[in-house]
N, C-alpha and C positions, 0 to 999 in steps of 0.2 A: 405400247399396246394400241393396236389399230382396230380391234374387233368392236370396240365400243360396248362391251358387255360387262365390264368391271365397274367399280365405284370410284368416282373422282370426288375427292374432298378438297374444297377451296377454303383456305383460311384467310379471311379478310373480305369484308362485304362493302368495299368502296368501289370506285370506278373500275379498277382493274379486275377485282373479283367478280363483280356483277357482269362485266363484259365477257369474262372467260366462261361463266356459266351459260350466257346467251349464245356465245360462239360455239360451244360444245354441242348444243342442240341444233344450231344452224348447220353445223358441219356433219351432223348425223350420229352423234354419240347416243347410243341406245341404252346405256347402263345408267346407274344411279348417279345423280349429281347432288352433292350436299354443299351448301354455302353457309359458312359460319362467320358471324360478325359479333364484335364485342358490344356495339351500341344497340339500344333497343329499337332503333329506327331502321326501316328498310333502306337499301342503298340509295344515296342521294348525291347530288352535285356539291362540290366544295367551293369551286371558284366564285359563285355568286355571294358567298358568305361575307366577303369583304366589300361587296359593292351593293347589288340590288337588295339583299337581305338587310344589310345595315340601314339602308335608306328607306326601308319599308315598301320597296317596290316588288317584293316577291313573298309568296307564302310557301309553306312546306310542300304543298301539293305540286307547286311549280319547280321545286328542287328535285323531286323524285326522278331517278334515272329511268325507271320503268314503272308502269302502274303496278300496284300491289298484286293485282290478279295475274300478272305475267308469270310469276314464279310457280304457283300451283298449276297454271294452265300449261306450263312447259315441264312439269314434273321435276321442278327444282326444289329440293328441300331447303328452306331458308330457316336457319337457326340463329335467332338474334339473342342478345344479352348473354352470349356464351363466350368464355375465354379459354383459349388453348394455352396450356402451360408447358407442354412437352411433346416432342415428336419422338415416338418410339420406332426407330427405323427397323430393327430386327422383327418387331411384331407388325410393322406396316400399319401403325395406328397413331392417332393424335389423342392426347389425354387432356380433358377439360379440367378446370379448377374444381369442379364437383367430384372429380374422380372417374367420371365416365370415360371410356375408351371408344373412339370411333375408328373403325378399321377403314383402310383405303387400299385400292389397287394402285392409284396414282394420286399424288398430292400436289396441289398448286398453292404456293405461298404468295399471297397478295397483301402483305403486311403493312405496306405504306411506310410513312416516315413520321417521326415525332418531333414536335417543336423543341429546339435546343433551349435548355433552361438558362436563365440569367443568374450566374453564380456570384451574386453580390449580397451584402447585408440588406435586409428589407425586402427581398424578393417575394417573401410569403405574405406581405401585407395585403389587407383587403383593398381591392381596387387595382391590383396588378394582374393583368389578364394576358392570355395567349389567344390565338385564333386558329383552331384546327377542326372544330366540330360545330354542329348546330347549337348545343348548349353554350359553347364559348361565344358564338356570334350573338346568341340571344342575350347573354349577360352584358356584352358590349353594347348592344342596341338599347337595352334598358337604361344603361348608364349615360349614353350620349344624349346631349341636349344642348340647346343654345347657351353659350357662355361657359360651358364646362371646359376646364383646362386639361387637355389630353397631351401627354408626352408619349411619343412613339419611339421606341428604341429599336433601330434597324431601318435603313433606307433601301430595302429591297422591294420586290413586288408587293408583298403583303403590307409592309409598312406604308408605302406610298398610296396604295389603294385605300387603306383605312384612313389615311390622312385626307385624301380627296373626299371620301364619303363623309367624314366628320366635319370638314369645312362646309360641305353642302348643307349639313344639319345645323350649322352655326356654332360649332365648337371652336375654341382657340387651340391651335395645334402647333406643337414643336416636334420636329423629327431630329433625333440624335443618331448620327452615323459615325461609326468608328473610323471608316476609311475616309479618304480625302474627297470622295464624291459619292452621290447616291447611285444605286444600281451598279455598283462597281463590279459585282461578280457576273452580271448578266448582260451588260451593255457597254458600248464603246464610250470614250470620254465625251464625244460630241453629243451623243444621245443623253448621257447623264446631265450635261450642261443644259440641254433643252428642257428636260423635265424639272430640273432644279429651278430654272427661271419661271416655268409655268406654275409651280407650287408657290414660289415666293410671291408671284403676281397675284395669287389668290389668297394671300394672307398667311401662308404657312411659314413658320420660322424654322430655318435649317441650321443645324449645328453639325457640320462635317469635321472630321478629324478630331472628334470628341469621344471620350470614354466615360461611361457611368461607373462611379466608384461605389455608390451606395444609393439605396432608396430610403428616404426618411419618412416617418409617419407621425400621426397624431391620433390618439385613441384607437390604435390598431389599424387605421386606414392610411393609405399612402398620401403624402402631402407634398413630396418633391423628389427630384432626382439630383443627387450630388455628383457633379462632374469631377474628373481627376484634377482639373485646374482650380478646384475649390468652389466654383460657382454652384448655387442651388437654384434649379429651375422648378418653380411651383407647379404642382400637378394635383388634380382631383382624380385622375385616372391615368394608368400607365399601360400601354400595350407593348408586350415584348415580341419582337419579330426579328430574331437574330439567326434565322435559318432553321433547317431541320436535318435530322440525321436518320439513316435507315433503321427500321425496326428489324434487327437481324439477330437478336438474342436467341430466339427459338432455333434458328439455323446454326448459330455457333455452338449452342449446347448439344445439337445433334451432329456435330462434327462435319457440317457442310462447309465447303470453301467459301470464305467471306473476305472481302477487301473493300471497305466502304460500300457495303452492299453485298448481297448474296450473288456469288459469281455464277453466271450462266453462259451457255453457248448461244448460237444464232437461232436455236429453236426454243430458247427460254428454259433449257434443261440445266439443272444444277449438277454438282459433282456426284449426286445420287441420281441414276437414270430414271428413277420412279418419282422424283421430286422436281417440280418446276418452280421458278420464282419470277414474278412479273411486277411491273409498275415501279413505284418509288423505292422499293426495298431491294431492287435488283441492279447488279452491275453487269451490263450487257455489251456485246460487240456492236460497233457502229461501222458497218461495211464501207460507207461512203468516206469515212475518215481514217480507216485503218487503226482504230483505237477502241478501247473499252471504256465505258463511262456509266455513271449512274445519272439518270435524268429524272427530274421531277416535273411531270406535265401530264395532262389528260391525254394528248395524242400518243405519248409514249406508253401509257397504261393500256390504251386501246390496241395499239400495235402489238404489244407483247402478249396481250390476251389472245389475239388471233394466232400468234406464233405457237403458243402452248396448245391451244385447241386444235390447230392444224396438225401438229406433231402427234397428238393423242389420237386423232381421227384418221391418221395415215394419209393425210393430204400433203401436197408440196408446200414449202414455206411461202408465206405472202411476200410480195415484192418489198424490199427494204424501203422504208419511207424516210423522207427528209425530216429530221427533228424540227418541231416548231412549237412556239410558245406565244402567249398573248397576255396583255394586261390592259384593263380599262381604268382610266383616271380622268375624272371630269368628263369632258366630251371627247377626250383623246383616246383613240384605240391604237395601242402599240402591238404590232405583230412582228415576230422574229422567226425567220426560217434559217436553218443551218447553224453551224458552229464555227466561230472565227479562228480555226486552226490554220497555221502557216500563212497568215495574211500579210501581204506586203504593202497594200494600198487600199484606200477607201474612196469611193466615188459617190458624190451626192447627186440626187436627181429630185427635182421639185424645189419648193421654197418654204421653209418652216415659218417664214414671216407672213405668208399669204395663203397657205393651204397645206395640203398633205405633202410629205417628202419621204424619201427613202435613202438609206445609206447602204451601198453595196460594197462588200468586202472581198477583195480579189487577191490571189496569190501573185507571185512575181511573174508568172507566165499567163496571167489574165484569167485564171479559172475562178469562177464565182463560188465562194465557199459559204457566205452568209449574207442575209439582207435584213436590215432593221427598218421597218416602215411605220410611219405615224399617219393615221387617216389616209392611207395610200394602199388600199386593198389590191388594185391592179399590179402595183409594183411588187407587193408581197407575193402574189400568185406567180408572177413572171419570174421573180427571183427564185422561188421554190422550184419551179420547173428547170431553171438554169442549173441549180445545184444538183438536182436529180440526174440531169443529163450530162453532168460534168462539163458544162459549156464554158468555153473560153471567149470572152468578150473584151475587146480593146476598151480601155478606160475612156478614151475620147468619144467612142461610139455610145457607150453607156451614158455618158454625161450629156450628150447632145439630144435634145427633145425631138429633133427631126427624125431620129431613128425610133420607130414605134417599139413598144414592149413585145408585141407579137413577133416582130421581125427579129428582135434580139434573142428571144427565147427559143425560136424555131431552129 
């Protein structure tokens, strides 16, 4: 639909949903736009929850994606504390838990992802927390204080960011990671080793290659994590950060194609041409890599929001972007561009002992496919440009600081 005279209903009021509503108005959609969110809060940023929010460096006003006045000013109907329980495709309507039906001409699913549960005895004890929302973050912030014993289960982005924030606040922190290294799903071994050393140097205890068999309690509250080797790690607080899965139940029940995410094409359109899916819940094509994949990142949410809005408004598709991600831990800013598919060699530039550094990942024929940069924004930006341009750069030139980043990326 390109006339912009129908009604678009967006289910999910996070980064992706809010961005889609804004992009529809920016691209000229003249019809109704309804944005439905389960939380009582207007759309807000989630990345700061594990960092600035926990440390008390941000308030809720600073988390808002857009001022509250933005939505009525742009004729966006914002319906909060509403839960969609069914998509009625024949009737072109979504049904709320209250029984109300909201009709749509086009539907955008921005359902996000849900924290994976820890399926062990004791997981329901008081003091066992996850981190996906402001209430989660506020509960964690209230519990964190100097000397509290925090066990973090999962050594990914969220786990390590919370570990860093907790150490700054004076907590005693242990990170338990099932794999042999932290950041195993998102970073190369050299980068994992770097961050492991940094955390240990700041007093974090790392337990890699370890599995939690049970959480043990006293008086209904968590008191420790029992490992599969029998050891008990004392804990006053446990954060579960073992990844997230796509919220795709609504789509599955509506018989939309799903495969670890709602399957969409390059315009974010699902197997139903009137339904789009964007953000963490969607499995999308990645033109630069010739693959489909589900990505969990703010840049991905914003890009897919533009794809869906452009398609609805009859505009050409936006230029495919290079996937990118970031994580802040202590004074370290990790920025990753691209995905390390078909990588044959890794080239280091800079020195992790004295300052910022970057790891460039190349194919056998010297095409730059990904870059991991720590406190090295110029290398990150240059690498992102190289990936977008499908640049081939000889490893020896990339390694040699006499060759400038501008020269290598152009």
